[in-house]
N, C-alpha and C positions, 0 to 999 in steps of 0.2 A: 504494500500500500504506500502510495506517495504521501509524504508528510504534509505537502502543501494542500492536499485535499481534505485534510483532517478538520473536523469542526472545532478543534481546540486551537487552530491557527487563525491569526487575524488576517483579514482580507487586505489586499493591496490598497483598497480605498480607505479602510480604517487606519492603516499605518500612515498613508499619505496625508490624511486629514490631521492626524495627531502630530505628525512631524511638522507640518506647516504651522499648526497652532504654536508649537514649541519654538519654531524659528521666528515667528512674528513676535512672540512674547520676549524673545531674546534680542529684539531690535533688528531683525532681518540681516544678520551678518553674512557677508559673502563667503563662498567656498567652504561652507560647513554642512552641506546637504547630507552627506553620508553620516556625519555625527548625529544629526537630528533624526534621521531615518532609523539608525540603530537604537537610539534612545527610545523612540516611539515604539519600535518593535519590541524591545525589552519590557517597556512599561505595560503594553497590552498583553504580552505573554504572561507577565507576573500577575496582572489583574485576572486573567482567565484561570491561571493556576489557583489563585486564591478563591475564586468563585467555585471551582471544582472541589476544593478542600472543604469549604464552608457550606456549600450549597446555596449561597446567597449571591445576589448580583452586586457587582462593584458599584460605587457611587458614580453617577453620570457627571462627566466634566463638561462644563459649559464653554462654548467658544469665547475667546477673549472679547470679541465685540459685544457679546451679551452681558459681560461683566462690567463693561465701561459705564460710567455715569452718563446719562443722557442729558444733554444741555438744551 
């Protein structure tokens, strides 16, 4: 069985969205795309592992734009 097809793996879209959120929160630094991708991948993997251990869902992270104060 291919590990990329496992339900315990995060999808490309999930990783991409989280990596972009992290990159934006860090001030959009150039040439650090791989760093943010790997961090997002690890974060999502850990959240899924925790969910499987506890049987509960991890807290939902809101996009940075939703957390900003509206003026």
